Every structure is written in structure tokens, then in C-alpha cells.
N, C-alpha and C positions, 0 to 999 in steps of 0.2 A: 879352076874355080868349081867345076862340076864335082870333081873328086872331093874337094874340101867341104862342099855344102851338102853333098848327098847324105841322106839319113840324119840330118841335123834339123833343129827347129827353123833354120833359114833356107832349107832346101828350095822353097818356092822362089827365092831370089835368083837362083841359078837356072830356073826353068826346068825342063824335063829331060835334059841331056846335054851332051857336049856342044851340040850346035846352038842350043838356046843360051848356054853359058857364054859361048863365044860371042853371040849376038849382044848379050848384056854388056860384055866388056867393050865391044865396039860402040855401044851407046854411050858408055862412060867416056871413052876417048873422043867421041863426037859431040860431047857437051849436053847430053840428055839430062844429066844431074848437075848442070852448071859447068862452066868452063873447066876442062881437065887441066891439072897442074903437074906437068911432068917433072918439074924441078923439085917437087915435094912428094913425089910418088916413088916407091922403091920396090924392087923385087929381090928375091933370094933364089939362087940357082944351086943345084947339086949336079956336078958332071954335065953341065950345059942344059939341064932340065929345070924348068921353072918349078919351084916347090913352095913358094910363098910370095905374097904381094900385099902392098898397102897402096891404095889408089886414092888420090885426093882431087877434089873438085872445089869450086867456090859456089856456094848456095846462099842466096840472100845476103851477098856481100861478105860472107864469112867462110873460111876454109871448112870443108866437110870431108871427113874420112869416109869416103863413099863405100869402099870395100876393103876388108882385110881377110885374107884366107891363107891357109896352110894345107898342103897335101897331107892326107892322113899318115903317110909314111914318114912324115917329118914333124908331127905334132909333139909337144912336150919338150922341145929343144930350145924354146925361147925365141924362135924366129919372129913370131908376131910381135912380141914385146920389142925386139930390136928394130923391127921395121917401123913400128909406131914411134919409137924414140927417135929414129932417123927423120921421120916426118915432122915431129915436133921441133927438132933442131933446125931443119931446113926452113920451116915456117917462121921460127923465131928469128933466124938470120934475115928473113924477108920483112921483119917487123911485125909479124902477127903475134897476138897475145892470147888468142882463143882458137880452139879446134873443136868442132862439133862432130857428132856421130849419132847414128841410130842403131840400136841393138834390140833384137827380139827379147821380150820379157823372159821367155823360156830358155834362152841361150845363156845358161848359167856360166859356162866356161868363159865365154866372151865378156860377160858382165863382170866376172871376178877379175879378169885381166884389166879391163878398163878402170874399174874402181881402184885396183891396186896401183894404177898409174896416176891416180888423182882426178879422174873424170868424175863428175857428179851428175846426178839426175836433175833434169830441168822440168819443172811443172808447167804445162801449157795452160792457157786461159780456160780451156774446156775441162781441166782437171786431169787430163792424161799426162804421162811423163814421156820425155824424150831424152 
């Protein structure tokens, strides 16, 4: 997570180093962002090394794509897309018809991915988008 987020608009989400990023993942597993959904969360490995992940929780009674990240050495290979597709399939098999996520406005790469997959921006009552 730290490698994937370092130097991006979302760097603050991973904290200030490997220890902070590890702590954030522990919070996800522990339910800080709603109950963790292991049956709808996926990772990609290369030679036994974790290189990408899509982690799902349930927030306000809806599935939430809490984190998606890919190691810089593996970007551009379609891993994030395949992981999010696996998440959507798993959630669909569980009967869910909606998946939410939050993405930083400046994270154009992630926004392009999600928009190309059919995600749409949702306007909040205060006028902001999520």
C-alpha cells in the first residue's frame, strides 16, 4: 500500500511510511471502515509477493471499495481493473447491486479507471461529489 500510494494524490491515506500503511490495513481488517468483506476482497501476487489488492467493507449498509492499490512495478497491467471486476462479480453473486467508493478528485488515473468501469459520481446534499 505504501509503495502504491507514495507520491500520488492519495499518499495521505497510507500515512507516512510502511508502518502507517500497515496500520491502516489493520484498521480495514478490524472494521474501522465498516465490516471487512473477505469473500469480496482480492489480492494479486507475483512470485509470492503482494502486488495489488482490492479491499471491500460494508459502509452504511452498502458495499464499499475501501482500497484499491497496485505496486508501481506492476501498474499498467490491468491488475486493478481485474481485481475490481472480481469484487463486482463476488458482490453480485451475494445479491448486491451497488458498489460505492471514494476517490480523490486529483487522482485522475483512478477516476478514469472507475469511470471506464461504469462508476458514476454521486452528488451529496452539500453539493460535493463522492
